[in-house]
C-alpha positions in Angstrom: 51.4 -18.2 33.9 48.0 -19.4 34.6 46.6 -22.8 33.6 45.3 -24.0 30.8 42.2 -22.3 29.9 39.5 -24.1 27.7 36.3 -22.6 26.5 33.8 -24.4 28.4 35.9 -23.6 32.2 34.1 -20.3 33.5 34.9 -19.6 36.9 34.4 -16.3 38.3 36.3 -13.8 36.5 35.5 -10.8 39.0 37.7 -12.5 41.8 41.3 -13.2 41.7 42.8 -15.8 39.2 42.2 -19.2 41.2 45.2 -21.4 41.2 44.6 -23.6 38.0 46.4 -27.3 37.4 49.9 -26.3 35.2 49.6 -28.6 32.5 53.3 -27.3 31.0 55.8 -29.5 32.2 58.1 -26.3 31.7 57.3 -23.6 34.5 58.9 -20.8 32.4 55.7 -21.8 30.1 53.2 -20.5 32.6 51.6 -16.8 33.0 53.9 -14.6 35.5 52.5 -14.8 39.3 52.2 -10.7 38.6 49.7 -11.0 35.9 46.7 -8.5 36.3 43.4 -10.1 36.8 42.1 -7.6 33.4 44.7 -10.0 31.0 43.3 -13.2 32.5 39.7 -11.9 32.1 40.4 -10.6 28.5 41.9 -14.2 27.7 38.9 -15.9 29.1 36.1 -13.6 27.3 37.9 -14.5 23.9 38.0 -17.9 24.4 34.6 -18.4 26.2 32.6 -16.3 23.8 34.0 -18.0 20.7 33.4 -21.5 22.0 29.6 -20.5 22.8 29.3 -19.1 19.7 30.4 -22.4 17.7 28.9 -24.7 20.0 27.2 -25.8 17.3 30.3 -27.1 15.1 32.6 -30.0 15.5 35.2 -28.4 13.1 37.4 -26.1 15.5 39.6 -25.8 18.3 40.0 -22.6 20.5 41.9 -22.7 23.8 44.2 -20.1 26.1 47.5 -20.6 27.4 47.5 -24.1 25.1 51.2 -25.3 24.6 52.2 -25.1 20.9 55.0 -27.4 19.7 56.1 -28.5 16.6 56.6 -32.1 17.8 56.5 -34.1 20.7 59.5 -33.1 22.3 60.0 -29.5 21.2 60.5 -27.0 24.2 60.0 -23.2 23.9 63.1 -21.0 25.6 62.9 -19.9 29.1 62.0 -16.5 28.1 58.9 -17.6 25.7 55.1 -18.2 27.1 52.6 -20.3 25.6 50.1 -18.5 23.0 47.4 -16.3 25.1 44.5 -17.2 22.8 45.0 -20.3 20.1 42.2 -21.2 17.3 42.5 -23.7 14.6 39.8 -24.5 12.2 38.9 -27.7 10.2 40.0 -29.8 12.7 38.3 -32.7 15.3 37.1 -30.7 18.4 38.5 -32.5 21.3 40.7 -32.3 24.3 44.1 -31.7 24.2 47.3 -31.0 26.6 49.2 -29.4 23.8 48.9 -28.5 20.0 51.4 -30.6 18.1 51.9 -29.6 14.2 53.3 -32.8 13.3 50.1 -34.8 14.7 47.6 -32.2 14.1 49.0 -32.0 10.5 48.7 -27.9 10.3 49.5 -25.1 12.7 46.5 -23.1 14.3 45.0 -20.4 12.0 45.0 -17.6 14.4 47.2 -17.0 17.5 46.1 -13.7 19.8 48.7 -12.4 22.1 47.6 -10.2 25.1 50.8 -7.8 26.0 51.7 -6.7 29.0 54.9 -4.1 30.0 56.9 -7.6 30.7 56.0 -9.2 27.5 55.6 -6.7 24.8 59.4 -7.1 23.4 58.7 -11.1 23.1 55.3 -10.9 21.3 55.9 -7.9 19.2 59.5 -9.2 18.1 60.3 -12.7 18.8 56.9 -14.5 18.3 56.5 -12.2 15.3 59.2 -13.9 13.9 58.6 -17.5 15.4 55.4 -17.6 14.3 56.0 -16.8 10.6 59.0 -18.9 10.1 58.6 -21.7 12.3 55.1 -22.6 12.4 53.7 -20.9 9.6 50.5 -19.1 11.2 48.2 -17.2 8.7 47.2 -14.8 11.1 48.5 -13.3 13.8 46.8 -10.6 16.4 48.5 -8.3 19.3 46.5 -6.8 21.4 47.4 -4.2 24.5 44.8 -4.2 26.9 46.2 -1.4 29.0 46.3 1.3 26.0 43.4 -0.4 23.9 46.0 -0.9 20.8 45.2 -3.7 18.2 48.0 -4.8 15.7 47.2 -7.6 13.2 49.3 -9.4 10.6 49.0 -11.7 7.4 51.3 -13.8 6.4 53.4 -14.1 3.2 53.8 -17.5 2.0 56.6 -16.4 -0.2 58.8 -14.2 2.3 57.4 -16.3 5.5 57.2 -13.1 7.0 54.0 -11.0 8.3 52.1 -8.2 6.5 50.3 -5.8 8.8 46.3 -5.9 8.2 44.3 -3.1 7.4 42.1 -1.9 10.2 39.0 0.0 9.3 37.6 3.7 10.5 36.0 1.6 13.5 39.3 0.0 15.0 38.3 -3.2 13.8 40.2 -5.9 11.7 39.0 -8.7 9.7 40.0 -12.4 10.0 39.5 -14.4 6.7 40.7 -17.9 8.6 37.8 -17.2 10.6 35.3 -15.3 8.5 35.1 -12.8 11.6 36.0 -9.6 13.0 38.2 -8.1 15.9 37.3 -5.0 17.4 37.6 -3.2 20.6 34.1 -2.0 22.2 33.2 -0.6 25.6 31.0 -3.1 27.8 30.7 -4.4 31.4 31.5 -7.9 31.4 31.8 -9.6 34.7 31.4 -6.6 36.7 34.2 -4.6 34.9 33.7 -1.6 32.8 36.5 -1.8 30.2 37.2 -1.3 26.6 37.3 -5.0 25.4 38.4 -6.9 22.6 35.4 -9.0 21.0 34.7 -11.3 18.7 32.4 -9.9 15.8 30.4 -11.3 13.4 29.9 -10.4 9.6 27.0 -7.9 10.8 29.4 -6.2 13.0 27.3 -7.6 16.2 29.3 -8.9 19.1 29.7 -12.7 19.8 28.1 -12.6 23.5 28.6 -15.0 26.3 25.8 -17.0 27.3 25.4 -14.7 30.5 25.2 -11.7 28.4 22.7 -13.3 26.1 20.6 -14.3 29.2 21.0 -10.9 30.6 20.0 -9.6 27.4 17.1 -11.9 27.6 16.3 -11.1 31.0 16.6 -7.1 30.1 14.3 -7.6 27.0 11.9 -9.6 29.3 11.8 -7.0 31.4 11.2 -4.4 28.6 8.6 -6.3 27.5 6.9 -7.0 30.8 7.2 -2.7 30.8 5.9 -2.5 27.4 3.0 -4.6 28.5 2.2 -3.0 31.8 2.6 0.1 29.4 0.4 -1.2 26.9 -2.5 -2.2 29.4 -2.4 1.4 30.9 -3.1 2.4 27.4 -5.5 0.1 26.7 -7.3 1.0 30.0 -7.1 4.6 29.0 -8.3 3.8 25.5 -10.8 1.8 27.1 -11.9 5.0 29.2 -11.9 6.8 26.3 -14.1 4.3 24.6 -16.4 4.8 27.4 -16.1 8.4 27.3 -16.8 8.3 23.9 -19.8 5.9 24.2 -21.3 8.1 26.8 -20.7 11.3 24.6 -22.3 9.3 21.6 -25.2 8.5 24.3 -25.4 12.2 25.3 -25.7 13.2 21.7 -28.1 10.5 20.9 -30.1 12.0 23.6 -29.9 15.3 22.2 -30.8 14.3 18.9 -33.8 12.7 20.4 -34.6 16.0 22.2 -34.0 17.8 18.8 -36.4 15.3 17.5 -39.2 15.9 20.2 -38.6 19.8 19.5 -38.9 19.3 15.6 -42.2 17.3 16.3 -42.8 20.5 18.6 -42.2 22.8 16.2 -44.0 21.0 13.6 -47.3 20.5 15.3 -47.0 24.5 16.0 -46.4 24.8 12.3 -49.3 22.9 11.9 -51.6 25.2 14.3 -50.4 28.2 12.8 -51.3 27.2 9.4 -54.6 26.0 10.5 -54.8 29.4 12.1 -53.8 30.9 9.0 -56.4 28.9 7.2 -58.9 30.9 9.4 -57.9 33.9 9.1 -57.7 33.2 5.6 -61.6 32.3 5.6 -62.3 35.0 7.7 -60.6 37.6 5.2 -62.6 35.7 2.6 -65.8 36.4 4.6 -64.9 39.6 5.0 -64.6 39.8 1.1 -67.7 38.4 0.6 -69.6 41.0 3.3 -67.3 43.9 1.2 -68.7 42.6 -1.8 -72.4 42.9 -0.7 -71.7 46.5 0.4 -70.4 47.0 -2.8 -73.5 45.3 -4.3 -75.7 47.4 -2.0 -73.9 50.6 -2.6 -74.6 49.6 -6.7 -78.1 49.1 -6.1 -78.3 52.6 -4.1 -76.3 54.2 -7.2 -78.8 52.2 -9.3 -81.7 53.6 -7.5 -80.4 57.1 -7.2 -79.5 57.0 -11.4 -83.2 56.3 -11.6 -84.2 59.0 -9.5 -82.4 61.0 -11.5 -83.9 59.9 -14.7 -87.2 60.5 -12.9 -86.1 63.7 -11.9 -85.0 64.6 -15.1 -88.3 63.2 -17.0 -90.4 65.5 -14.0 -88.4 68.5 -15.0 -89.0 68.1 -18.5 -92.6 67.7 -17.5 -92.2 71.0 -15.3 -90.9 72.7 -18.5 -93.7 71.4 -20.6 -96.5 72.4 -17.6 -95.1 75.7 -17.2 -97.7 77.3 -19.4 -100.3 75.8 -17.3 -98.7 76.1 -13.8 -101.8 77.9 -12.9 -104.1 75.5 -13.7 -102.0 72.7 -12.3 -100.8 74.4 -9.0 -102.7 71.9 -7.0 -100.7 69.4 -8.8 -97.7 71.0 -8.7 -98.2 71.3 -4.7 -98.7 67.8 -4.6 -95.7 67.1 -6.9 -93.6 69.4 -4.8 -94.4 67.3 -1.9 -93.2 64.3 -3.7 -90.2 66.0 -4.2 -89.9 66.8 -0.8 -90.5 62.9 0.1 -88.0 62.1 -2.7 -85.6 64.6 -0.9 -86.0 62.8 2.6 -85.8 59.6 0.5 -82.5 60.8 -1.2 -81.0 62.1 2.4 -82.1 58.6 4.0 -80.1 56.9 1.0 -77.1 59.0 1.6 -77.2 58.2 5.2 -77.4 54.9 4.5 -74.6 55.2 1.8 -72.5 56.7 4.5 -73.2 54.1 6.8 -72.0 51.5 4.3 -69.0 53.5 3.7 -68.3 53.7 7.0 -68.8 49.8 7.2 -66.7 49.2 4.6 -63.8 51.4 6.4 -64.7 49.2 9.4 -64.1 45.9 7.1 -61.2 47.3 5.2 -59.3 48.2 9.0 -60.3 44.8 9.8 -58.9 43.3 6.9 -55.6 45.3 6.9 -55.1 43.5 10.7 -55.9 40.5 9.3 -53.1 40.9 6.4 -50.7 42.3 9.4 -51.6 39.3 11.1 -51.1 37.2 8.6 -47.6 38.7 7.6 -46.6 38.2 11.4 -47.5 34.4 11.2 -45.2 34.1 8.2 -42.8 35.8 9.9 -43.2 33.3 13.2 -43.1 30.9 10.2 -39.9 31.7 8.5 -38.4 31.7 12.1 -39.4 28.4 13.0 -37.9 27.3 9.7 -34.4 28.9 10.5 -34.8 27.1 13.9 -35.2 24.3 12.5 -32.4 24.5 9.7 -30.2 25.4 12.7 -31.6 22.4 14.6 -30.5 20.0 11.4 -26.9 21.5 11.5 -26.7 20.9 14.8 -27.6 17.2 14.3 -25.3 17.0 11.0 -22.3 18.1 13.7 -23.3 15.4 15.9 -23.4 13.1 13.0 -20.2 14.2 12.0 -18.9 13.8 15.6 -20.2 10.0 15.9 -18.4 9.1 12.8 -15.1 11.0 13.9 -15.6 8.9 17.2 -16.2 5.4 15.3 -13.1 6.3 13.2 -11.4 6.9 16.2 -12.2 3.7 17.6 -11.2 2.0 14.2 -7.7 3.5 14.3 -7.4 2.2 18.2 -8.6 -1.3 16.9 -5.8 -1.6 14.5 -3.5 0.0 17.1 -4.2 -2.9 19.4 -3.9 -5.7 16.6 -0.6 -4.2 15.9 0.5 -4.4 19.5 -0.9 -7.9 19.8 0.6 -9.1 16.8 4.1 -7.4 18.5 3.6 -9.0 21.6 3.4 -12.1 19.7 6.8 -11.6 17.6 8.3 -10.8 21.2 6.4 -14.2 22.6 7.6 -16.3 19.9 11.7 -14.7 20.3 11.1 -15.4 24.2 10.0 -18.8 23.2 13.8 -18.8 21.0 15.3 -17.8 23.8 13.8 -20.1 26.5 14.4 -22.9 24.0 18.2 -22.1 23.7 18.1 -21.4 27.2 17.1 -25.0 27.6 19.7 -26.3 25.2 22.1 -24.5 27.3 20.6 -26.0 30.6 21.5 -29.5 28.9 24.7 -28.8 28.2 25.8 -27.6 31.4 24.5 -30.8 32.6 28.1 -32.3 31.9 30.2 -30.0 33.5 32.2 -30.7 36.3 31.4 -30.4 39.7 33.5 -27.0 40.0 30.9 -25.4 37.6 27.7 -26.4 40.3 27.2 -23.3 41.2 27.2 -21.5 37.8 24.8 -24.3 36.9 22.6 -23.1 39.8 22.7 -19.4 38.9 21.9 -20.5 35.2 18.9 -22.6 36.5 17.8 -20.0 38.2 17.9 -17.5 35.4 16.1 -20.1 33.4 12.7 -20.3 36.1 13.3 -16.5 36.1 12.7 -16.4 32.2 10.3 -19.0 32.5 8.4 -17.0 34.7 8.9 -13.8 32.4 8.0 -16.0 29.6 4.7 -17.0 31.5 4.0 -13.2 32.4 4.7 -12.3 28.9 2.1 -15.1 28.0 -0.9 -13.5 30.1 0.1 -10.1 29.2 -0.1 -11.1 25.4 -3.6 -13.0 26.6 -4.7 -9.7 28.2 -4.1 -7.8 25.1 -6.1 -10.3 23.1 -8.9 -9.7 25.2 -8.5 -6.1 25.1 -8.4 -6.2 21.3 -11.9 -8.3 21.7 -13.0 -5.2 23.7 -12.1 -2.4 21.0 -13.9 -4.8 18.4 -17.0 -4.4 20.7 -16.5 -0.8 21.1 -15.9 -0.3 17.4 -19.6 -2.5 16.6 -21.2 -0.4 19.4 -19.9 2.5 17.6 -21.0 1.4 14.1 -24.4 1.0 15.6 -24.4 4.8 16.9 -23.2 5.7 13.7 -26.2 4.0 12.0 -28.5 5.4 14.5 -27.0 8.7 14.0 -27.5 8.2 10.2 -31.2 7.3 10.9 -31.8 10.5 12.9 -30.3 12.7 10.3 -32.6 11.4 7.5 -35.6 11.6 9.9 -34.2 15.4 10.4 -33.7 15.9 6.7 -37.7 14.6 6.3 -38.5 17.0 9.1 -36.7 19.9 7.4 -38.5 19.2 4.2 -42.0 19.0 5.9 -41.4 22.6 7.6 -39.7 23.9 4.0 -43.5 22.2 2.7 -45.2 24.5 5.7 -43.5 27.4 5.0 -44.2 27.5 1.3 -47.6 27.0 2.0 -47.7 29.7 5.0 -46.0 31.7 2.1 -49.0 30.8 -0.4 -51.6 31.6 2.1 -49.7 35.2 2.7 -49.9 36.0 -0.9 -53.4 35.0 -1.0 -53.8 37.1 1.8 -52.3 39.7 0.5 -54.2 39.8 -2.9 -57.6 39.3 -0.7 -56.6 42.2 1.2 -56.0 44.1 -2.0 -59.2 43.3 -3.4 -61.0 44.4 -0.4 -58.9 47.7 -0.9 -59.9 47.8 -4.6 -63.7 47.2 -3.4 -63.8 49.9 -0.8 -62.2 52.4 -3.3 -64.7 51.5 -5.6 -67.3 51.9 -2.6 -65.9 55.1 -1.7 -65.9 56.2 -5.2 -69.9 55.3 -5.7 -70.5 57.2 -2.5 -68.9 60.2 -3.6 -70.8 60.0 -6.9 -74.1 59.2 -5.4 -73.4 62.3 -2.8 -72.3 64.1 -5.7 -75.8 63.3 -7.4 -77.8 64.1 -4.0 -76.4 67.4 -4.2 -77.6 67.8 -7.8 -80.8 66.7 -7.2 -81.5 68.9 -4.2 -79.9 71.9 -6.1 -82.6 71.0 -8.8 -85.2 70.7 -6.4 -84.2 74.2 -4.9 -84.3 75.7 -8.2 -87.6 74.0 -9.2 -89.0 75.6 -5.7 -87.4 79.1 -6.3 -89.0 78.9 -9.9 -92.8 77.9 -8.7 -92.7 80.0 -5.9 -91.4 82.8 -7.2 -93.7 86.2 -5.8 -96.3 87.2 -8.6 -96.4 83.9 -9.7 
């Protein structure tokens, strides 16, 4: 058999088993020299992992290949060997050459046997009876590393025999004496990948070796380093995105400024159009005044024509009265006829003047129609300007929404950066705890014998690497903090851009309201121009009616004159 394997002895299990000093006086108690390294590695794994996990306790003893006797003079038979793993709780922790039940006052609580082809009968038959009837060991475990078979037994104190323990669906068994579990897990230990019998805690987590914990810490630190690099890259990408957002915000601000300038230009153009409309309105009023004057002149001519008509009627009555005295007053009639001829010429002149006035009124109406069409075109242009101003306002509103979305994204990125920083802090605390545990392990390793110097040097190297990883993690955390501060600055700038966009939006709203007022004023001016045009049309129609009536009156007076001429100059009179 191999020599005694205490839990603090850790040679390299990947090599062939070294030659340990045989502490048993009987060579039959030693491991067979043909035992495979897997058997030795499994024994070392169970002893070392439990000893390192319970290193803080002083009330247990775990050892491999330790002689088990009832008293000092007790000896095993030649066909039996020492227990592969022996665990006892509630006993002082010290070095022992053998477990003497008479000296310790109790039997071990748990014994584990690792069977092989040559020892299976002894482990499953003879020792099963011996541990139950002679030593009264509460719990007995048998494990076959080759096949992976696991059997466990509980001692029945009344019959002093073992009863099989129940194994759960995962092939794990609970040891009530240790409040631990045993289970078969696939793992790579000391360079060998196999299914190992491992101790499990109440959470079904394996009790790791210090080397496994250091490897896990190293792997965790490497993962943290990779995550830190990824986080750095992500923060760099976020910063680039923030720069792009800032540039886009600058471009949007520039576009907003340009839109504002266009609004100013449009407002100035609207002002010029309004002034032009006012000038056109004044011109229309002047034309209306001229049309009114023409209508007044036409009315005056109509009154004169009425007066002339009345005078002609009076003369006609006088001519009827003087008809009897026509001969005596021939000269007077001739003079009166001459006067009528002059009156006819005057009426013809007045008719020509009325025709000219009508033509001038027609020109005024056409000019007023042109002014109305021009005012209508100006109103359409003002409407188009209002639509363009509304479109600019909608674009400014979209820009403001995009700036708000950029600010919200910056806020979300800052929250993610805070979460990453908190996670980095937690990982840093875990790394610090692992470093403290590694320091404890290093202080405990100082007392190990000279043959463990190589292992101690490896642990020191692992510790140095862990310290370097810790420093790198600290640097990554500080860089993450700097990135978070940059994110805060970016969020502040985004908020400033958002406020400026809000101000630009309010200015655009004011410009839109101003354009609306201008459009309403333009509509009002257009309505007034339409009303003036309607009044001019009515005045023109009235002037045409007066001209027609004057023409009819002129024709009637001419007819009367012709009748008078025919009456007075008829032959024989």
